[in-house]
N, C-alpha and C positions, 0 to 999 in steps of 0.2 A: 387453441384459438385458430381460426383460419387466417391465411395471408391476407394483407390489406388488399381491398378491391373496391372498385366505384359501383355503387348501387344507387341508382337515381330514384328519389322519392317522387310520388305524384305531385303534379304542379297544383297543389292545393293554395289558392291565392287568396288573401284577405286584403282588399284595398279599401282604405277609408278615407274620407276628408275630415281633417281635424276641425272641430268648432269649439265648444265649451269643453273645458278639461274632463275627461272621462266619459264624453259622449261622442259617439261615432255616427257619421252620415254616409249614405251610399256613394260609391264613387260614380262620376261622370261616366255615360255610356260610351263615350269615345276615348276611354282610357284603356290601353292594352298592355300596360306593365305586368309581366308575369316573373314569378320567381321559381327556380327549380334548385334542388339540393342533393348533392352527393356526400355520402360519408366513406371514409377510408375503410372501415370495418363493420361488419354487422354486429360483432360481439367484443366491444373494447374491454379492456383490463382496468380494474380499479386503480386509480391515480396514475395511470398510464395516458399520455397525450394521444389523441386521434385527430383526425383532420375532417372538419366539414367545409365542403366546397359549396358556395352559393353563387348562382348566376342569375342576374337581373337583365330582362330583355324587354326592349321596346318594341312592340310588334310594327311590322312593316306599314300596317294601314293606320298606325297612330297619327293623330294630328299634333301632338305636343311633344316638346322635348323636356326632359328633367335633368335636374342635377342631384345626385346621391350625396347626401350630406352626412348620414350616419349609418353605421352597420354594426350590429352586436348580437350575441347570443346570450340568452338569459334562460333561467329555470321557470319563468311565468310568462304568459302570453301577453299580459297587459303592460303598457308602456310606463306604468307607474312603479317599476321594480327599483330597488336600491341596490348599492354596491355589492352587498352580500349575495344577491341574486343573479348578478351579472357574472358570466363565465368568461367572455372574451368581447374585446370591441375594437373597431377600427375607426379612425378619423379620417374621413375621406372627403373629397370634393370633386366628384367626377361627372361629367356630362353623359346624358343618355338620349341620343337622337333616335328618331323613329328608325327602325330596321337594324339596331346595333344592340349589342349586349356586352356586360362586363361580369367577370367572375372574381371572386374573393375567397380566401381560405382562412379558416379559423382554427387554431389549435386548442382543443377543449379536453379536459380530464374531469372524470366524475368519481366521487369517493364510494358511493353505496353500489352495492350489486343489485341486480334485477332489471326489470324493464323500465326505462325512464324515457321522458319526454322532455326536450328542450325547444326553445323557439327562437328562430332566428329573426331579427327585426332589421328593417331597413326604412329610413326617412328619405323622402324625395321632395325636392322643391320644384313646383310647377312653374310655367311661364308667367302666370299672373301673381307669382309670390305666395300661392297657395300651398301648404304642405301636406303631403300624403304619406301614408305608411304602408308598409307590407309585412305581414307577419306569417311565417310558416312553421309548423311543428316539425320536429325531427325525433323519431322514436328509436331507441337503441336499447340492446339487451347487454348490460354490464354484468360480467361474470368472471369468476376466477379462472386463470388460464389452466388448461389440461394438455399436457402435464404442466406441474407446478415447478418452480424454481426457487431454491434457497441457497445462500452463500455464507460461509464463515472463512475466517483468516486466522492461521496460526500466529502465536505471539512470537516475536524474535527481535533481537537487538537491530538498530538501525544499520543498514549496509548488509545484514546477512539474508540469505535466501530463506524464504519461508514459503508456505503453501497457501494458495486459495483454492478452497474446496467448494464444488459446485453440486448440489444435490439435486437430481431429477426424480421427481415423484410422478409415476404413471397412474393417475387417477381413472384412466379409461378402464373399461372391462376388458379389452383386448389388447393384444400386443402392439407396439409401435417399432418401427424398424429404421435402419439407416440413420442412427442419431449422430449429429455433428454438433458438438458443444464448443462455441468460440467465446473468448474473453477479450475485451479492450478496455482501455481507460484514457480518457482525455487528459489526465494528469501526468506532468511531465516527470514527477518524481517515481513513478513505477515503471519497471522494467520486467515483462514477462519473458521467461526463457522459452516457453511453449505457449501457444495461444489457441491451438485446437486440439480437441480429443474426439475420437469417433467410438461408436459401439454398433455392433450388427442389430441386436434386438433388446427389447425391454418388455417384459411381461406386464399384463394387467395388474394393477395395484402393487407393482414392484417399485423399488427405488434403486438408483445407482449413483455413485459419487465419482466425480470427475476432478482430478487434482492438477493444479497449474503452478509451477515454481514461479516465484516473483521476488524481486528485490525492491525495497522502498528506501529512498535517499533520507527519508525523514519519518518521525512518527506522526500520526494524525489520520483524519478520515479523507479517503479519496473515492471518486466515483468509479465504479466497475460496471462495465455493460456485458452482460451475458445473452448471447443469442443460441437458442436451440432450434435446429432444423431437424425435421424427422418426417417419416412417411406413415400415413394412418389410412389403411383401407385404400391404398393406391394413390392417396393425395399427398402431395408435399406440403407441409406446414411450417410455420415459423413462429415461435414465441420469444420475445425479447423483454429483458428487465434490466433496469439500472439500479444498482445498490449503492447505497452509501457505506462503503467497506471501512472497517476499522483496523488500521495498521498501528496497533500499540506495541510497545516494549513489555516484557515481562515486569511485573511490579517489583521483583527483586532478583535481577539477574545475577549470575556468577560473577564474582570480582575478587581478585587476589590482593591480599595485603600481607606485608612482612611484619612479623611480631617476634619479640624476644631475641632481637639480633645483638650478638656481641662479638668482640674482636680481642683475640689473645696472641701472644708471640709463641710460635712453634719452634720446634728444631730447626736449626739452621737460620733463625731470624724471620722465617717466613710468618706472615700474618695469617691467622685462621679466623675465618669469618664462619659463624654458625648462627642459625636462627630457624624460624618457622615460617612457611608459606601457607597462610590461611585464606580459605574461600569464604569470605564473609556474606556471600550471596546465597540464594536459594537454588540455583541451578548449577549443574556440573560444568566444570572447565576442563578442557583437554590440553596436553602437550605443554606442560608448565615447565620452563626452563629458567633456572637463575644462574646468573654469570656475572663475573667481574667486568665492568665496562672499561673501554678504553678512555683515558683521560690523561692529563699532563701529570707527571709525577707518580703514575700508577701502573704497574705491570702485573697481568695475571699470571700466577705462578702454579707450577706443579706441586702435588699430584691432582688438585682439583681446581682448575681455573674456572670451570662451569659445572652445573649439576643439573641432570635431567630428573625433574620430580615426576612428571607424567600427568595422570588424571587426578583431580581433586574434586570430590563430591561437594554438593552444597553443605555449608556449615561445617566442613571438615578441614583437616590440615595435614601438612607433611613437612618433615624437617629437611634441612640442606646443610651442607658445608662446602665453603670456599676457601682458596688460597690466593694471596696477593702479596705484593711487595711495593713498599713506598719508597720515594726518594725526594730529595730537596725538602721543602717545608710543607709538604702536603700532610694533612691531618684526617682526612676522610677516605673511604673506600666506596667508589660508585658501585652499586649494584643494580643490575638490569634485569627486569622481569618480563618474561614473554609467555603469552598463553593464548589459547583459541577458545572462542564461545560462539555457538551457533555458526561455525565455519568462518567466523571473523577473527583476524589476529588483533590481539591488544597487547600493548606493551608500556611500561614506565620504568624509570630510573630513580633511584633514591640514594642520597648520601649517607653512608654509615659512619658515625664519627668514632674516631681511635681515640682512646683516653690517653692523656699524658703520660700516665704510668706505663702503659704499653709502649707508647713511643720512646720513652726514656730507658726501657729495658735493654741493655747491651746485648748486641748480637754475639752469640759464642763464637771464640776464634781458636784454632789449634794452638796447642803449646808450642814455643819455640825455644831454642837454646841461645847461648850468648853469641852465636856466630851470625846473627842477624838473619833469622828466619830458618835455620836449620833445626829440625825437630830434636828435642832432647833425647828421647828414647833411641831413634835410630843412630844418633851420633854416639851415644855411649855403647851401643852393641858393637858399633864399628870399632871404637877404641879398644874395646875388651878383646875382639878378635885380633887386632894388631899386637896387643900385649901378649896374648897367647903364644902367637907365632915367634915373637921375638924371644920368650922363655924357651921354647923348643930348640931354636937355633943355638942359644948359650949353652944348653946342656950337652949337646952334641961337641 
């Protein structure tokens, strides 16, 4: 598609005086209102707005002043069109004295491809209250842009970096060069890490994909504008399209859930927490760590205060073991789970209940003698040594 430029259409003017509805009479000989029209591009793209600029001029030799009351662009030349046929309209009330002119802009978009004609309508009120109309045809050739642009977005959880992929398809027979692809969005929730990609050449009938990392603050649809600038046969051209891009999350992203968790009393009275970290989602999660969380009455204990599980594939699981000590009237062990999905850290903490039977199990203590804390076995050995020594002395 050629870059927007102004191309002036011929001053083909139809000026009539309204009488009975649907009947037109010739304009008076001393009327000199003319209309000229410029279009921003010779070959607009389907559903992409382009600009029609209309200029109304009252000739220097005109005897009358007019007031412009209505301006519109329609798909038919008759003034009896309905809303479905009207493409754009301006509600104005501007004077047009002899020797003056006024310009107006319409933003118009057309759905179908091919050569199409639309009509610019202007209504003017004369000095005697008589109403006059000016109609001018505007012919444009609506065609698909070449090269063509397509866009897709990879799925990811909210807050994760994902990729916007722009496909450029060169439908021309020859190569294009100096490609510059840029992306932007009016949405506040999108943050592109890179907004521009370049490529030296793209051959005829070839395609190329340009990837742009982006983060979305929330799921949903957001506008993304893609602008492709390139050189074709020495001419610099630009194609621009705005897409309603879909930033959705995976239907079933990876998610860790603890299952089959139990607590028993181990050697030395340390609690042993054992269970399974299950990925109940359909995508992989990485860097899974299970640990005893800090809380009142809870102390992570050796030899396993935390456990690195690592990666867990979708619909898979891995076991873990933890050690903790409780004090006071604490009856639960808080277990913290941390993992990463699509580069985004996730975490949660759950309380694992300790059964009364485990809490009531006495902590094993070393055996002691009658001397208040002195072990029986070492004491007995010491007394034996003393007795043997005494016996040797008596024999001498």
